[in-house]
Structures are given as C-alpha cells and as structure tokens.
C-alpha positions in Angstrom: -18.4 1.4 19.9 -15.3 -0.7 19.6 -13.2 -1.0 22.7 -9.9 0.7 23.0 -7.0 -1.7 23.3 -3.3 -1.5 23.8 -1.7 -3.3 20.8 1.9 -4.2 20.2 2.5 -4.4 16.4 4.9 -7.3 16.6 4.6 -8.4 13.0 5.7 -5.1 11.5 9.2 -5.5 9.9 11.5 -2.9 11.4 12.4 -0.3 8.8 12.3 3.4 8.3 9.1 3.0 6.5 7.0 3.2 9.7 8.6 5.0 12.6 6.1 3.9 15.2 6.0 3.7 18.9 6.2 0.2 20.4 2.8 0.7 22.1 -0.1 2.8 20.8 -3.8 3.1 21.5 -5.9 1.8 18.6 -9.5 1.3 17.8 -10.3 -2.1 16.2 -13.1 -2.6 13.7 -14.1 -5.9 12.1 -16.0 -6.0 8.8 -17.6 -9.0 7.0 -16.3 -9.1 3.4 -16.2 -11.5 0.5 -13.1 -13.8 0.3 -12.4 -12.4 -3.2 -12.8 -8.6 -2.9 -11.3 -5.3 -4.0 -10.0 -3.3 -1.1 -9.7 0.4 -1.8 -7.8 2.4 0.8 -7.4 6.2 0.5 -5.8 7.8 3.6 -3.5 10.7 4.4 -1.3 8.8 6.8 0.8 5.7 6.8 -0.8 2.4 5.9 0.2 -1.2 6.6 -1.8 -4.0 5.0 -1.2 -7.6 5.9 -3.1 -10.9 5.1 -5.5 -12.5 7.6 -4.2 -15.4 9.6 -5.7 -18.4 7.7 -5.5 -20.6 10.7 -7.6 -18.2 12.8 -10.0 -17.0 10.0 -10.7 -20.2 8.1 -13.3 -18.7 5.8 -11.2 -15.6 5.0 -14.3 -13.4 5.1 -13.2 -10.7 7.5 -11.4 -7.4 7.2 -9.9 -5.9 10.4 -9.0 -2.2 10.7 -6.8 -1.0 13.5 -6.6 2.8 13.5 -5.2 5.4 15.9 -7.8 6.6 18.3 -7.3 10.1 17.1 -8.8 9.1 13.7 -11.7 7.1 15.1 -14.4 9.7 14.3 -13.1 10.7 10.9 -12.3 7.3 9.4 -15.1 5.8 7.3 -15.6 2.4 5.7 -18.1 0.8 3.4 -18.7 -2.6 1.9 -20.8 -2.9 -1.3 -20.7 -6.3 -3.0 -17.1 -7.2 -3.3 -15.9 -3.6 -3.1 -14.5 -2.5 0.3 -13.7 1.2 0.7 -11.7 2.8 3.6 -11.0 6.5 3.6 -10.8 9.7 5.7 -13.1 12.7 5.8 -10.3 15.1 6.9 -6.6 15.4 6.5 -4.7 14.4 9.7 -1.7 16.6 10.5 -0.1 14.3 13.1 3.0 12.7 11.6 2.9 9.5 13.6 -0.6 8.4 12.8 -1.1 5.1 11.0 -3.8 2.6 9.9 -3.2 -1.2 10.1 -5.4 -3.4 8.0 -5.7 -7.2 7.7 -7.5 -8.4 4.6 -8.2 -11.8 2.9 -5.0 -13.0 1.2 -6.8 -13.2 -2.2 -7.9 -9.5 -2.1 -7.0 -7.1 -4.8 -5.4 -4.0 -3.2 -5.7 -0.4 -4.3 -3.8 1.8 -1.8 -3.4 5.5 -1.8 -1.5 7.3 1.0 0.2 10.6 1.5 2.8 8.8 3.7 4.4 5.4 3.9 2.8 2.2 2.6 3.8 -1.3 3.8 2.2 -4.4 2.1 2.6 -8.0 3.2 2.2 -11.3 1.4 -0.9 -11.3 -0.8 -2.0 -13.6 -3.6 -4.7 -11.4 -5.3 -4.7 -10.4 -9.0 -3.6 -6.8 -8.6 -1.6 -4.6 -6.3 -1.7 -0.8 -6.8 0.2 1.3 -4.2 0.5 5.0 -4.6 2.2 7.3 -2.1 2.4 11.1 -2.4 5.5 11.7 -0.2 6.5 8.4 1.5 8.3 5.1 1.0 6.6 2.0 -0.4 7.6 -1.4 0.8 6.1 -4.6 -0.7 7.1 -7.8 1.1 6.2 -10.7 -1.3 3.3 -10.9 -3.7 1.9 -13.5 -6.1 -0.5 -12.3 -8.7 -0.9 -10.8 -12.2 0.3 -7.2 -11.8 2.2 -5.0 -9.3 2.2 -1.2 -9.9 3.9 1.0 -7.3 4.3 4.8 -7.4 5.7 7.4 -5.1 5.9 11.1 -5.6 9.0 11.5 -3.4 10.4 8.5 -1.6 12.0 5.1 -1.9 10.4 1.9 -3.3 11.5 -1.6 -2.2 10.1 -4.8 -3.6 11.4 -7.2 -1.0 11.7 -11.0 -1.0 9.8 -12.9 -3.7 7.5 -10.9 -6.0 5.8 -12.9 -8.7 3.7 -11.2 -11.4 3.4 -11.0 -15.1 4.0 -7.2 -15.0 5.9 -5.3 -12.3 6.3 -1.5 -12.5 7.7 1.0 -10.0 8.0 4.8 -10.5 9.5 7.5 -8.5 8.4 10.9 -9.7 10.9 13.1 -7.9 13.8 11.9 -5.7 14.1 8.3 -4.5 15.7 4.9 -5.2 14.1 1.6 -6.3 15.3 -1.8 -5.0 14.0 -5.2 -5.9 14.7 -8.6 -4.4 14.0 -11.9 -6.1 11.1 -11.7 -8.5 9.5 -13.7 -11.3 8.0 -11.6 -14.1 7.5 -11.2 -17.8 7.9 -7.5 -17.9 9.8 -5.2 -15.5 9.5 -1.4 -15.7 11.4 0.7 -13.2 11.8 4.5 -13.4 13.1 7.2 -11.1 13.8 10.9 -11.8 16.7 11.1 -9.3 18.1 8.0 -7.5 19.4 4.5 -7.9 17.8 1.4 -9.4 19.1 -1.9 -7.9 17.8 -5.2 -9.3 18.9 -8.3 -7.4 19.0 -10.7 -10.3 19.4 -10.8 -14.1 17.1 -8.4 -16.1 14.3 -10.0 -18.2 14.1 -9.6 -22.0 11.2 -7.1 -21.7 12.6 -4.6 -19.2 12.8 -0.8 -18.9 15.2 0.7 -16.4 15.1 4.5 -16.7 16.6 7.1 -14.3 14.3 9.8 -15.7 10.6 9.7 -14.8 8.2 10.6 -17.5 4.4 10.9 -17.4 2.6 7.8 -18.8 -0.9 7.0 -20.0 -1.1 3.7 -18.2 -3.7 2.8 -15.6 -0.9 3.1 -12.9 -0.3 6.8 -13.7 -4.0 7.4 -13.8 -4.2 6.1 -10.2 -1.7 8.6 -9.1 -3.4 11.5 -11.0 -6.7 10.6 -9.5 -5.1 10.4 -6.0 -3.7 13.9 -6.3 -7.1 15.2 -7.6 -9.0 13.7 -4.7 -6.5 15.1 -2.1 -6.7 18.6 -3.7 -10.5 18.4 -3.6 -10.6 17.4 0.0 -8.0 19.8 1.4 -7.7 22.6 -1.2 -4.0 21.8 -1.4 -1.7 18.9 -2.1 
C-alpha cells in the first residue's frame, strides 16, 4: 500500500478552478506507461493533469496519481498496451476532493469530470476535456486538436495553445476566454455568456452565443460521459 504523505501542491496556478486547502493528505501511486500513450480519466471530482518533469523522469515512462485518501479504495486504474484508464467505482459527495495526475508530455488526454478540470502544458496529438458542472482551464498545449466542453461553467484557454482545430462549448451558462493561440479553425459556442478572444479571428472561425447539439466526436464524448454517469449513479 502506498504511504500517506503530506503534499503541498505548489505548482497549481491559483484560480477559482480548484479551491483547495494548502495541505491535504494524499495517496500516491506510480504506474509504468508507454511514452506515447492515451490517458483516459473519468472521475466525479476535480482533476488536475500536468506533464512529468523531464529532468527527473528522463524516459517519460511513468504516470503518477495523487488522490485524496478518502478515494483510495474506490479509485481504480489499468494499463493495457498504450491505453491508461483511471476511474471511480462510486460517486464521491465531498466537494473538495480532487485527483492530481502527472503524465508523459506526449500523452493524448481524454478527461471527463463532474467538477473542475485543470490541464498543464502537453504536446500530445489530442486533448479532450469534458466537465458536467465545472470550469475548464487549459494552460498551454501543442498538438493537433483541442476540444473542450462544459455543461455549466467557464472555459479558459490560457497562454499559448497551438492546434489545427480548437473548439470550446458551454452547454448552459458560462463564458469562454482564449489567450494567444495558433490554429486553422476556431469554434467557440456558449448558450449564455461572453466569448473573449485575445487576438484576431482566423478565416475559419465560428463564434456563437447559442449552443447547439453537434454530431462531432467532441459532442459524442460529452454524451457518452453523461450516459456513464447515469449508469453508475442512476442520476446525473
């Protein structure tokens, strides 16, 4: 059993995304994973995902999970080939629970959460982040596609985000803010809220203040997320 340690999460950017105590008791688990892997995270509480320190983990073949001790027995993880899965067997009611993951910088990320999502600087091909009722914060990304959805919350694409396709959708109430980004296509939609783009709009851009269902892979991710949650808990 992994030892319990007191950890100060110094590298979390202060924001309303994650209202955490300065000190918390966490259980740390370390997994061996491929350098180029797909990381699937499906959790009912807040999630922060940051890249491994390349100077400490030269081979970039580890994935570190730090989870609140209250979730130690219900959190499950599995590695099959290049597929890494992290999920919960029960819905956690405590509001201040979080999971902190460090993954290889080249990993593709598929993150589902009922609460807030905070993603650091990754260079994988894909980033999918879907929140049911929380804010989503992406702090730099370099890859092919960025797709972010929240049912009810704010989305912020901070610093430099580089991808061929960038999309962000707010289903109900929330604003979308982007920092500097390089992209071919930009698609931002919210049902009720503001859209703020911190640079000129590209030729292929959609800025829409009324959310509409789509048939894209991104919307399918959100639909699948709600279906899984309903199946687990019997409610959304």
